[in-house]
C-alpha positions as CSV (number, residue, x, y, z in Angstrom):
1,M,-52.8,-55.9,-49.9
2,P,-53.5,-53.7,-46.9
3,C,-51.2,-50.5,-46.9
4,V,-48.9,-49.9,-43.7
5,T,-50.3,-47.2,-41.7
6,S,-48.4,-45.5,-38.6
7,G,-48.6,-47.3,-35.3
8,S,-45.8,-49.6,-33.7
9,I,-45.6,-52.8,-32.3
10,E,-43.3,-53.6,-29.3
11,I,-41.9,-57.3,-28.6
12,T,-41.0,-58.2,-25.2
13,R,-38.0,-60.6,-26.4
14,H,-35.2,-59.9,-28.9
15,P,-34.6,-62.3,-30.3
16,V,-37.1,-65.1,-29.6
17,V,-34.7,-68.1,-28.7
18,V,-36.8,-71.3,-28.9
19,G,-35.4,-74.3,-27.0
20,D,-36.9,-77.7,-25.4
21,A,-39.8,-75.5,-23.9
22,P,-42.2,-73.2,-25.4
23,V,-41.3,-69.3,-25.1
24,E,-43.9,-66.9,-24.3
25,V,-43.9,-63.6,-26.1
26,T,-46.1,-60.6,-25.6
27,F,-46.9,-58.0,-28.5
28,V,-48.0,-54.5,-27.6
29,V,-49.6,-52.7,-30.5
30,A,-50.3,-48.7,-31.1
31,F,-52.9,-49.2,-33.9
32,G,-55.9,-47.2,-33.2
33,V,-58.6,-48.7,-34.9
34,P,-62.0,-49.9,-33.5
35,E,-61.2,-53.8,-34.8
36,A,-58.2,-55.4,-35.5
37,R,-56.9,-59.0,-36.4
38,G,-53.6,-60.2,-35.9
39,L,-51.0,-62.9,-37.6
40,L,-47.8,-64.3,-37.0
41,V,-46.0,-65.0,-40.4
42,P,-43.1,-67.6,-40.2
43,P,-40.4,-67.8,-42.9
44,D,-42.2,-70.9,-44.2
45,G,-45.6,-72.4,-43.5
46,P,-49.1,-70.7,-43.0
47,P,-49.4,-67.9,-40.9
48,V,-50.6,-68.6,-36.8
49,K,-53.5,-66.2,-36.0
50,L,-52.9,-63.9,-32.8
51,D,-55.8,-63.2,-30.4
52,L,-55.6,-59.7,-30.1
53,A,-57.2,-58.0,-26.8
54,A,-57.7,-54.2,-26.4
55,V,-56.0,-52.5,-23.6
56,P,-55.9,-49.1,-22.4
57,P,-54.2,-46.0,-23.5
58,P,-51.3,-45.0,-24.7
59,C,-51.4,-48.5,-26.4
60,D,-54.4,-50.3,-28.2
61,W,-53.9,-54.0,-28.6
62,R,-52.0,-56.7,-26.8
63,A,-51.3,-60.5,-27.6
64,T,-49.3,-63.1,-26.0
65,Y,-48.2,-66.3,-28.2
66,A,-46.0,-69.4,-26.8
67,F,-43.5,-70.3,-29.6
68,P,-43.3,-73.9,-29.6
69,P,-39.8,-75.8,-29.6
70,D,-40.0,-76.7,-33.3
71,A,-40.7,-73.0,-34.5
72,P,-38.8,-72.2,-37.5
73,A,-35.6,-70.2,-37.3
74,G,-35.6,-67.0,-39.4
75,V,-37.2,-63.8,-39.8
76,W,-40.8,-63.7,-38.7
77,R,-43.4,-61.0,-39.3
78,V,-46.1,-59.9,-37.0
79,V,-49.2,-58.1,-38.7
80,V,-51.9,-56.2,-37.2
81,T,-54.8,-55.2,-39.7
82,D,-58.2,-53.9,-39.7
83,G,-58.4,-55.0,-43.5
84,A,-58.0,-51.5,-44.9
85,A,-54.8,-50.7,-43.4
86,S,-51.9,-52.5,-41.2
87,V,-49.0,-52.3,-39.0
88,V,-45.9,-54.7,-39.4
89,R,-42.8,-55.6,-37.9
90,E,-40.3,-58.4,-38.5
91,F,-38.1,-59.9,-35.6
92,Q,-35.8,-62.8,-35.4
93,V,-36.4,-66.1,-34.1
94,E,-33.1,-68.2,-33.0
95,R,-32.6,-71.8,-32.3
96,E,-30.8,-72.3,-29.0
97,G,-27.1,-73.1,-29.1
98,T,-26.6,-72.8,-32.9
99,K,-25.0,-69.2,-32.7
100,A,-22.8,-67.4,-30.1
101,R,-25.0,-65.4,-27.8
102,T,-24.2,-61.7,-27.4
103,R,-24.8,-59.0,-24.6
104,F,-24.4,-55.4,-23.5
105,A,-22.1,-55.3,-20.8
106,A,-22.6,-51.8,-20.2
107,F,-25.3,-49.2,-21.6
108,E,-25.4,-45.6,-19.9
109,L,-27.1,-42.5,-20.5
110,R,-25.9,-38.8,-19.1
111,P,-27.1,-37.1,-17.8
112,R,-30.4,-38.9,-16.6
113,E,-32.2,-35.6,-15.8
114,A,-32.3,-33.0,-18.5
115,E,-34.2,-30.1,-19.9
116,T,-35.9,-30.7,-23.3
117,G,-33.4,-30.2,-26.1
118,E,-30.4,-30.7,-23.8
119,R,-28.0,-32.8,-25.4
120,L,-27.5,-36.3,-23.9
121,V,-24.8,-39.1,-24.3
122,L,-25.5,-42.5,-24.8
123,Q,-22.5,-45.2,-24.3
124,G,-22.2,-48.7,-24.2
125,R,-20.4,-52.1,-24.8
126,V,-21.3,-55.1,-26.8
127,E,-19.7,-58.4,-26.1
128,V,-19.9,-62.0,-27.9
129,E,-19.5,-65.6,-26.4
130,S,-15.9,-66.8,-27.6
131,G,-14.0,-69.8,-26.3
132,G,-16.4,-69.9,-23.2
133,D,-15.7,-66.2,-22.2
134,W,-16.8,-62.9,-23.5
135,A,-15.0,-60.7,-26.1
136,P,-15.6,-57.5,-27.7
137,L,-17.8,-57.4,-30.8
138,A,-16.5,-55.1,-33.4
139,G,-18.0,-53.3,-36.5
140,Q,-21.8,-54.0,-35.5
141,I,-24.6,-51.3,-35.8
142,V,-26.5,-50.6,-32.6
143,S,-29.7,-49.0,-32.6
144,I,-31.0,-46.8,-30.1
145,G,-34.6,-46.1,-29.0
146,F,-36.7,-44.1,-26.6
147,H,-40.0,-45.0,-25.0
148,G,-41.9,-42.3,-23.4
149,A,-44.0,-42.8,-20.4
150,D,-47.0,-41.4,-22.3
151,S,-46.4,-43.1,-25.4
152,C,-47.0,-46.7,-26.8
153,G,-43.8,-48.2,-28.2
154,R,-40.3,-47.3,-28.6
155,H,-39.1,-45.2,-31.4
156,L,-35.6,-45.2,-33.1
157,V,-33.5,-42.2,-32.3
158,T,-30.0,-43.0,-33.5
159,R,-27.6,-45.6,-34.4
160,S,-24.0,-46.2,-33.5
161,L,-21.0,-48.5,-34.7
162,T,-19.4,-50.5,-32.5
163,G,-15.5,-50.1,-32.2
164,A,-12.3,-52.5,-31.8
165,D,-13.1,-53.0,-28.1
166,G,-16.8,-53.4,-28.6
167,T,-17.9,-49.7,-27.4
168,F,-20.4,-47.5,-29.0
169,G,-21.4,-43.8,-28.6
170,A,-23.9,-41.6,-29.6
171,L,-25.7,-38.1,-29.1
172,A,-29.4,-37.5,-28.6
173,T,-31.5,-34.7,-27.5
174,A,-33.6,-34.7,-24.4
175,P,-37.1,-35.6,-25.0
176,E,-40.2,-33.6,-23.7
177,E,-41.3,-36.6,-21.4
178,D,-39.9,-39.0,-18.9
179,G,-39.2,-42.3,-20.4
180,D,-36.5,-45.1,-20.9
181,W,-33.5,-45.5,-23.5
182,R,-32.6,-49.2,-24.8
183,A,-30.1,-50.4,-27.2
184,E,-30.5,-53.5,-29.5
185,L,-28.0,-55.3,-31.8
186,D,-29.5,-57.3,-34.6
187,G,-28.1,-60.8,-35.2
188,G,-25.7,-61.8,-37.5
189,A,-24.7,-65.1,-39.4
190,A,-22.4,-66.3,-36.8
191,F,-24.1,-64.7,-33.2
192,M,-27.8,-63.8,-32.1
193,G,-29.0,-60.3,-31.4
194,S,-29.4,-59.0,-28.1
195,R,-30.8,-55.9,-26.1
196,S,-29.4,-53.7,-23.3
197,R,-31.3,-53.1,-20.0
198,A,-33.6,-49.9,-20.2
199,V,-32.0,-46.9,-18.6
200,L,-34.5,-44.4,-17.4
201,S,-34.6,-40.7,-17.8
202,R,-36.5,-37.7,-16.7
203,S,-37.6,-34.5,-18.3
204,L,-36.9,-31.5,-16.1
205,P,-39.4,-28.6,-16.4
206,E,-37.4,-25.5,-17.3
207,T,-37.1,-22.5,-14.9
208,E,-36.2,-18.8,-15.2
209,I,-35.5,-16.3,-12.6
210,V,-37.2,-12.9,-12.9
211,K,-37.4,-9.6,-11.4
212,Y,-33.7,-9.8,-10.0
213,T,-33.0,-6.7,-8.2
214,I,-30.1,-5.5,-6.5
215,R,-30.2,-2.6,-3.8
216,P,-28.1,-1.4,-0.9
217,Y,-28.3,-2.7,2.7
218,P,-27.0,-1.4,6.1
219,D,-23.6,-2.3,7.0
220,D,-22.2,-2.0,3.6
221,R,-24.1,-4.6,2.3
222,L,-26.3,-5.4,-0.7
223,K,-29.6,-7.1,-0.8
224,H,-30.3,-9.5,-3.9
225,S,-34.1,-10.3,-4.6
226,G,-36.2,-12.1,-7.1
227,I,-38.5,-15.0,-8.1
228,L,-37.9,-18.5,-9.1
229,R,-40.3,-19.8,-11.4
230,T,-41.1,-22.3,-14.2
231,K,-40.5,-20.7,-17.7
232,N,-43.9,-20.9,-18.4
233,G,-44.5,-18.5,-15.6
234,R,-47.6,-20.8,-14.4
235,T,-45.6,-21.9,-11.3
236,R,-43.7,-20.1,-8.6
237,L,-41.0,-22.6,-6.8
238,D,-40.8,-22.9,-3.0
239,D,-38.1,-24.4,-0.5
240,L,-35.3,-24.3,-3.3
241,A,-31.9,-22.7,-3.1
242,V,-30.8,-19.7,-5.1
243,T,-27.1,-19.0,-5.0
244,V,-25.7,-15.3,-5.5
245,S,-22.1,-14.9,-6.7
246,K,-19.4,-12.6,-7.9
247,G,-16.1,-13.7,-8.0
248,A,-14.9,-15.2,-4.7
249,V,-18.0,-14.4,-3.1
250,S,-20.9,-17.0,-3.0
251,V,-24.1,-16.6,-0.6
252,T,-27.0,-19.2,-0.8
253,D,-30.5,-18.7,0.0
254,H,-31.9,-22.2,0.9
255,S,-35.5,-21.4,1.1
256,T,-37.3,-19.9,-1.7
257,G,-40.7,-18.9,-0.9
258,N,-41.4,-15.7,1.1
259,P,-43.6,-15.1,-0.4
260,S,-44.1,-17.8,-3.0
261,G,-40.7,-18.1,-5.2
262,R,-39.3,-15.3,-3.8
263,F,-35.4,-15.4,-2.7
264,T,-33.5,-12.8,-0.5
265,V,-29.7,-12.7,-0.3
266,I,-27.4,-10.5,1.7
267,T,-24.2,-10.1,0.5
268,P,-20.9,-8.1,1.0
269,R,-21.3,-4.7,-1.0
270,S,-19.1,-5.0,-4.2
271,R,-19.5,-3.0,-7.7
272,G,-20.0,-4.9,-10.9
273,E,-21.9,-7.9,-12.4
274,W,-23.7,-10.5,-10.1
275,R,-25.2,-13.6,-11.0
276,A,-28.4,-15.3,-9.4
277,S,-28.1,-18.9,-10.1
278,F,-30.6,-22.0,-9.5
279,S,-28.7,-25.5,-9.7
280,A,-31.3,-28.3,-11.1
281,S,-32.8,-30.1,-7.8
282,G,-36.5,-30.9,-6.8
283,G,-37.2,-32.1,-10.3
284,Y,-36.6,-28.6,-12.1
285,G,-34.1,-27.8,-14.4
286,P,-31.3,-24.8,-13.7
287,S,-31.5,-21.3,-14.5
288,S,-29.6,-17.9,-13.8
289,A,-30.2,-14.3,-13.9
290,T,-27.6,-11.4,-14.0
291,G,-27.5,-7.7,-12.6
292,K,-25.3,-4.9,-11.9
293,Y,-24.5,-2.7,-9.0
294,P,-24.6,-0.1,-9.2
295,P,-27.3,-0.4,-11.9
């Protein structure tokens, strides 16, 4: 029996619901082997061959199969193997009209742009068909996964339990790459599973303000200067706004980059601690630095 190895299989429908016409489903596979065979294993009956085709990175293989109207309901498996190892995923096939449908009435992510490691809040609401309308679905486990733009397949990040009003919430950590988040509900004895819409997230490069200095300036003022750059120090950032503040005083230089990455802000002269700050914009994360006058 081939062993299960690392890899992933993404399925375009969840669940697969069969009715009067064939239902086309695509399987996208991360399994880095030179040759592979694919099988669909129904809950009963012989396996069905999948015609795998190689695809460009980040994925490796792809196959499409049309489930016929008489496809048996229950738990199916898709198996991709090279004879020595395999990647396996189970999925549910349902028959239309036999169970109540469910839906994600809401699924949100905050913030949508974040630096790596920043806290993310994921929230949503699940509903089930009831008497021709939709009602909250309580006490059910929702799985939340992330699909990176440079990765193949979605990996599970966290799970959450729906409350009495069908809502759920979870915390996650912002990943290093752009991608999308999605929630899934497995079906039960009386209802079908469902999948939320995908919510995009963007990874913001971290920034820093360096060489922040405060010097006297004519007419009882201060001259603040520094450099805004990415945290790895490789890129100085131009045409962005840096704000210098202390108490009720707040002055902004709306155009860093004279020379590259440098900002200059003139403020009234005041003793104490000043803060130079950059709010996330232009696809970059926030940063700040402090300085005292006099030093």
